[in-house]
C-alpha positions as CSV (number, residue, x, y, z in Angstrom):
1,M,-123.2,39.0,-36.0
2,H,-120.9,41.7,-35.3
3,I,-117.2,42.0,-33.1
4,N,-115.6,45.3,-32.2
5,T,-112.1,45.1,-30.4
6,S,-110.1,48.1,-29.7
7,A,-107.3,48.9,-28.1
8,N,-108.2,53.1,-28.6
9,E,-110.6,54.7,-30.3
10,E,-108.1,55.0,-33.8
11,Q,-107.6,51.6,-34.0
12,S,-110.5,49.0,-34.2
13,V,-111.3,45.7,-36.1
14,S,-114.9,44.5,-36.6
15,G,-116.3,41.7,-38.3
16,K,-119.8,40.6,-39.7
17,V,-120.7,37.3,-40.8
18,L,-122.7,37.5,-43.8
19,N,-123.8,34.1,-44.8
20,L,-123.9,31.3,-42.5
21,F,-123.2,27.6,-43.2
22,S,-126.0,25.9,-41.7
23,D,-126.9,22.1,-42.0
24,P,-128.7,21.0,-44.7
25,K,-132.3,19.8,-44.6
26,T,-131.7,16.1,-44.1
27,A,-134.3,13.3,-44.7
28,I,-134.8,13.0,-41.1
29,D,-134.7,16.8,-40.3
30,N,-131.5,16.6,-38.1
31,E,-133.0,14.6,-35.7
32,R,-130.5,12.4,-33.4
33,F,-131.1,8.5,-34.7
34,E,-130.9,6.3,-32.1
35,T,-131.8,2.6,-31.6
36,D,-132.8,1.1,-28.6
37,S,-132.9,-2.5,-27.0
38,F,-136.3,-2.6,-25.9
39,V,-139.5,-1.1,-26.0
40,S,-141.6,1.5,-23.3
41,F,-144.8,2.7,-22.9
42,D,-145.7,6.1,-24.0
43,S,-146.2,9.0,-21.4
44,E,-150.1,7.6,-20.8
45,M,-149.1,4.4,-21.0
46,A,-151.7,3.2,-23.6
47,Y,-149.4,1.4,-25.8
48,Y,-145.5,0.3,-26.6
49,M,-143.3,2.6,-28.2
50,P,-141.1,1.0,-31.0
51,P,-137.8,0.9,-30.2
52,I,-136.6,3.0,-33.5
53,P,-139.8,5.5,-34.2
54,F,-141.7,4.2,-37.4
55,S,-141.5,8.0,-38.8
56,K,-137.8,8.0,-38.9
57,L,-137.5,4.6,-40.6
58,S,-140.2,5.6,-42.9
59,K,-138.2,8.7,-43.8
60,L,-134.9,7.3,-44.6
61,I,-136.3,5.9,-47.5
62,R,-136.2,9.2,-49.1
63,V,-132.0,9.7,-48.2
64,N,-130.8,8.1,-51.5
65,P,-131.8,6.0,-54.3
66,H,-130.6,2.9,-53.6
67,H,-132.1,2.6,-50.3
68,G,-135.3,4.4,-51.1
69,A,-136.0,2.1,-54.2
70,L,-135.2,-1.3,-52.4
71,P,-138.4,-1.3,-50.4
72,L,-140.3,-1.1,-53.2
73,F,-138.5,-3.6,-55.6
74,K,-138.4,-6.3,-53.2
75,A,-141.9,-5.7,-52.2
76,R,-143.1,-5.7,-55.9
77,K,-140.9,-8.9,-56.5
78,V,-142.9,-10.9,-53.8
79,A,-146.2,-10.0,-55.1
80,S,-145.6,-10.2,-58.7
81,Y,-145.8,-13.9,-58.2
82,M,-148.8,-13.7,-56.6
83,K,-152.1,-15.7,-57.6
84,P,-155.6,-13.9,-57.6
85,N,-157.2,-13.9,-54.3
86,N,-160.8,-12.5,-53.8
87,L,-160.3,-11.2,-50.2
88,I,-156.9,-9.4,-50.9
89,S,-155.4,-7.8,-53.3
90,R,-151.7,-7.3,-54.9
91,Q,-151.9,-3.9,-54.2
92,T,-151.9,-4.2,-50.2
93,I,-149.9,-6.7,-50.6
94,I,-147.3,-4.2,-51.7
95,R,-148.4,-1.6,-49.5
96,A,-147.8,-3.7,-46.5
97,L,-144.7,-5.5,-47.5
98,V,-143.1,-1.5,-48.1
99,D,-143.9,-1.0,-44.6
100,F,-142.4,-4.2,-43.5
101,E,-139.0,-3.6,-45.3
102,S,-138.8,-0.1,-44.4
103,T,-139.5,-0.9,-40.7
104,G,-139.6,-4.3,-40.1
105,N,-143.1,-4.3,-39.6
106,G,-146.8,-4.6,-41.9
107,F,-150.1,-4.5,-40.5
108,F,-153.2,-5.8,-42.0
109,K,-156.7,-4.9,-40.9
110,L,-159.9,-7.5,-40.8
111,E,-163.1,-6.2,-42.5
112,R,-165.7,-8.8,-41.4
113,N,-169.4,-9.2,-41.9
114,R,-172.4,-9.6,-39.5
115,A,-171.8,-13.4,-39.3
116,D,-168.2,-12.2,-38.2
117,Q,-166.7,-13.9,-41.5
118,V,-163.5,-12.0,-43.2
119,T,-164.8,-10.5,-46.2
120,R,-162.1,-8.5,-47.0
121,I,-158.5,-8.1,-45.8
122,N,-157.0,-4.4,-46.4
123,Y,-153.6,-2.7,-45.5
124,L,-153.4,-0.7,-42.6
125,P,-150.2,2.0,-42.1
126,T,-147.6,1.0,-39.9
127,I,-146.7,4.8,-39.2
128,N,-149.8,5.2,-37.0
129,T,-150.8,1.4,-35.6
130,R,-149.1,0.3,-32.2
131,R,-149.4,-2.5,-29.8
132,L,-151.6,-2.3,-27.0
133,K,-151.6,-4.0,-23.4
134,G,-153.0,-7.4,-24.2
135,D,-152.8,-10.0,-26.4
136,N,-153.2,-9.3,-30.1
137,C,-154.7,-5.9,-29.3
138,Y,-153.5,-2.7,-31.4
139,G,-154.7,0.9,-31.7
140,W,-154.3,3.5,-34.0
141,I,-152.6,6.8,-33.0
142,Q,-154.1,10.4,-34.0
143,D,-152.4,13.8,-33.9
144,R,-153.3,14.9,-30.6
145,P,-155.5,16.3,-28.6
146,K,-157.4,13.5,-30.6
147,P,-157.7,10.1,-28.7
148,L,-156.6,7.0,-29.5
149,I,-158.5,4.6,-31.6
150,K,-158.5,1.1,-30.2
151,F,-159.2,-1.8,-32.9
152,K,-161.1,-5.0,-31.6
153,K,-159.0,-7.8,-30.5
154,D,-157.8,-10.5,-33.3
155,E,-159.0,-7.3,-35.9
156,V,-155.2,-6.7,-37.0
157,I,-152.6,-9.1,-38.4
158,H,-149.4,-8.1,-37.7
159,I,-146.3,-9.7,-39.6
160,M,-142.5,-8.2,-38.6
161,Q,-138.8,-9.1,-38.7
162,H,-138.0,-10.9,-35.6
163,D,-135.6,-8.8,-33.1
164,P,-133.7,-11.2,-30.5
165,F,-134.1,-8.3,-27.9
166,Q,-137.6,-7.8,-27.7
167,Q,-141.0,-9.7,-29.7
168,V,-143.3,-6.5,-29.6
169,Y,-142.0,-4.6,-32.6
170,G,-140.0,-5.8,-35.4
171,I,-136.7,-4.0,-36.4
172,P,-135.3,-4.3,-39.9
173,Y,-132.7,-6.3,-41.0
174,W,-130.7,-3.6,-42.8
175,V,-130.0,-1.6,-39.8
176,G,-127.2,-2.7,-39.8
177,G,-126.1,-0.5,-42.4
178,L,-127.4,2.7,-40.8
179,Q,-124.6,4.6,-40.7
180,S,-123.6,3.9,-44.5
181,I,-127.2,5.3,-44.9
182,L,-127.0,8.8,-43.4
183,L,-123.5,8.9,-44.8
184,G,-124.6,8.7,-47.9
185,E,-127.0,11.2,-47.5
186,D,-124.5,13.5,-46.0
187,V,-122.1,13.1,-48.9
188,R,-124.6,14.2,-51.5
189,I,-126.0,17.1,-49.7
190,Y,-122.8,18.4,-48.9
191,M,-121.8,17.8,-53.0
192,R,-124.7,19.9,-53.9
193,M,-124.4,22.4,-51.9
194,F,-120.7,22.9,-52.7
195,F,-121.2,23.2,-56.7
196,K,-124.6,25.6,-56.2
197,N,-122.0,27.6,-54.1
198,G,-119.8,28.2,-57.4
199,G,-117.3,25.4,-56.3
200,S,-116.3,27.1,-53.2
201,T,-116.6,26.4,-49.4
202,G,-116.5,30.2,-48.4
203,D,-113.9,33.0,-48.1
204,I,-112.8,35.8,-46.1
205,L,-113.1,39.2,-47.6
206,A,-110.0,41.4,-45.7
207,T,-110.1,45.0,-46.4
208,A,-108.2,48.3,-45.2
209,G,-109.2,52.0,-45.2
210,L,-112.5,51.9,-47.2
211,S,-114.4,54.9,-46.5
212,K,-117.9,53.7,-45.1
213,T,-119.8,54.5,-48.4
214,A,-117.5,51.8,-49.5
215,Q,-118.0,49.3,-47.0
216,D,-121.8,49.4,-47.9
217,I,-121.0,48.9,-51.5
218,V,-118.9,46.0,-50.5
219,Q,-121.2,44.3,-48.6
220,E,-124.4,44.9,-50.6
221,L,-122.2,43.0,-53.6
222,M,-121.8,39.9,-50.6
223,D,-124.9,40.1,-49.9
224,S,-126.6,39.1,-53.1
225,P,-127.8,35.6,-53.8
226,T,-124.5,33.6,-55.1
227,G,-125.8,29.5,-54.7
228,D,-127.7,28.9,-51.6
229,N,-125.9,31.1,-49.5
230,R,-124.7,28.3,-46.7
231,F,-121.2,28.7,-46.5
232,K,-120.0,31.4,-44.2
233,R,-118.7,34.9,-45.8
234,L,-116.9,37.2,-43.6
235,L,-116.6,40.6,-43.8
236,I,-113.1,42.3,-41.9
237,Q,-112.6,45.9,-42.0
238,L,-109.1,46.2,-40.8
239,P,-107.2,49.6,-38.8
240,R,-104.7,50.1,-41.2
241,G,-103.4,48.4,-44.7
242,E,-101.1,49.3,-47.4
243,V,-102.6,50.3,-50.6
244,E,-102.3,47.4,-52.6
245,K,-103.9,45.4,-49.6
246,M,-106.8,47.5,-48.9
247,L,-109.0,44.3,-50.8
248,K,-108.3,40.3,-50.7
249,V,-109.9,37.1,-50.6
250,L,-108.8,34.3,-48.3
251,P,-110.1,31.1,-49.1
252,Y,-110.8,28.8,-46.5
253,S,-108.9,25.8,-46.2
254,T,-110.5,23.4,-43.8
255,G,-108.4,19.7,-45.9
256,S,-112.2,18.9,-47.2
257,E,-110.7,19.4,-50.8
258,K,-108.0,16.1,-50.6
259,I,-111.2,13.8,-49.9
260,D,-112.3,12.0,-52.4
261,Y,-116.4,12.1,-52.4
262,S,-116.8,9.8,-55.3
263,K,-115.2,6.9,-53.6
264,L,-117.2,7.8,-50.5
265,A,-120.5,7.9,-52.4
266,A,-119.6,4.4,-53.8
267,M,-118.7,2.4,-50.6
268,T,-121.7,3.5,-48.7
269,S,-124.1,3.0,-52.2
270,T,-122.0,-0.7,-51.4
271,D,-122.8,-1.2,-48.2
272,I,-126.6,-0.5,-48.5
273,L,-127.1,-3.1,-50.8
274,E,-125.3,-5.5,-48.7
275,A,-127.3,-4.5,-45.9
276,W,-130.3,-5.3,-48.3
277,R,-129.1,-8.8,-49.5
278,I,-129.2,-8.1,-53.0
279,P,-127.5,-8.1,-55.8
280,P,-127.0,-4.6,-57.4
281,E,-128.0,-6.4,-60.8
282,L,-131.4,-7.2,-60.1
283,A,-132.6,-3.7,-58.8
284,G,-131.1,-2.3,-61.9
285,M,-128.2,-0.7,-60.3
286,R,-124.2,-0.6,-60.7
287,P,-122.0,1.1,-58.1
288,E,-118.9,2.4,-59.4
289,G,-116.4,0.2,-58.4
290,T,-118.7,-3.2,-57.9
291,A,-118.1,-6.1,-60.0
292,T,-120.7,-7.8,-61.5
293,S,-121.4,-11.0,-59.9
294,G,-121.8,-13.6,-62.4
295,D,-124.8,-15.2,-64.5
296,L,-127.8,-12.8,-64.4
297,D,-130.2,-16.0,-64.5
298,K,-128.1,-17.8,-62.0
299,I,-128.1,-14.4,-59.6
300,K,-132.6,-14.2,-60.2
301,D,-132.8,-18.1,-59.2
302,M,-130.7,-17.3,-56.0
303,Y,-132.6,-14.0,-54.9
304,Y,-135.7,-15.9,-55.7
305,E,-135.1,-19.3,-53.4
306,N,-133.1,-17.0,-50.7
307,E,-135.2,-13.9,-50.2
308,I,-138.4,-14.0,-52.0
309,V,-139.7,-17.4,-51.1
310,P,-139.2,-17.0,-47.7
311,I,-141.4,-13.8,-47.8
312,Q,-144.4,-15.6,-49.6
313,Q,-144.3,-18.1,-47.0
314,M,-144.2,-16.4,-44.2
315,L,-147.4,-14.4,-45.9
316,S,-149.0,-17.5,-46.9
317,D,-148.5,-18.5,-42.8
318,E,-150.2,-15.2,-41.1
319,L,-152.6,-15.2,-43.4
320,C,-153.8,-18.7,-43.6
321,D,-156.3,-18.7,-40.9
322,F,-158.1,-15.6,-41.9
323,L,-158.3,-16.7,-45.6
324,G,-159.5,-20.1,-44.8
325,P,-159.0,-23.3,-46.4
326,N,-160.7,-22.9,-49.5
327,N,-158.9,-19.5,-50.3
328,P,-155.0,-20.0,-49.5
329,L,-152.9,-17.5,-50.3
330,L,-150.8,-18.6,-53.2
331,F,-147.7,-18.1,-55.2
332,D,-146.9,-19.1,-59.1
333,Q,-143.3,-20.1,-59.0
334,P,-140.5,-18.6,-61.8
335,M,-139.0,-21.4,-64.3
336,M,-135.6,-22.0,-63.2
337,K,-132.6,-22.2,-65.5
338,D,-130.5,-25.1,-65.7
339,S,-127.6,-24.9,-62.9
């Protein structure tokens, strides 16, 4: 970008933006993240659209180490107590539960023999699965122009976290901490950019009276890679100036240096753990400023009773009709510590 203003031909001011401050690439690619309290149909009226796109919810697990690790942690915790079952594997349970915890929805696909008996229950990725019109009808969306794949009725098992606004898709319970999740990512990206740029948010290089050759040399030096070159740096040619002021660097002052980013990051981490309802000690985490929750054995017992058992019961109830009375989904119980 060039700026050239002049009162006459002898006096002019020109400026060139050499390095632009651009938004760093985030886990959701800077898209607006909106939530709806209802579902609608796609453009071809073939399937229901989720209130929050599954793709965006799935991408959020890449945002930070806390939110990213917790879906898998919880899924593994549930599956670790699972007894062997010849129709469904522990890995299938883990994959479906990662989707269930990340998006509020999990799907299983039933494999049947010619006698219509269930021979296997497999994992069906949530990101491409959609609810169709009709009861218990689901489909698999593909990249256009490939057509929608429609599954047979009752071929898909759908588990979801209840949303009181609509009963077509589930909404993850942690969605109340969404703003802290996104803010935590912004804080970390900003700090990484700041240090890769040499601990600077940019500056203005003001010159006066330099020859064209000297200007070209200065500009070439400023164009040289410094960090990520994501911060703004301006080269301004002034009409006149004193010799001792021919070259001056003017750093930006935005007030951002007064913000305690470490406390901001710690606050968002605490919010995320609270949204997931998990004591940080169980996940091997200890955000700065977070006090211990007490006796670890009692914490484990409480977490198991309040968070793990309800998911195990939900899975057993949802799958019992397909596994059959002689092959139920069972879980071991851990040894509980005396209170």
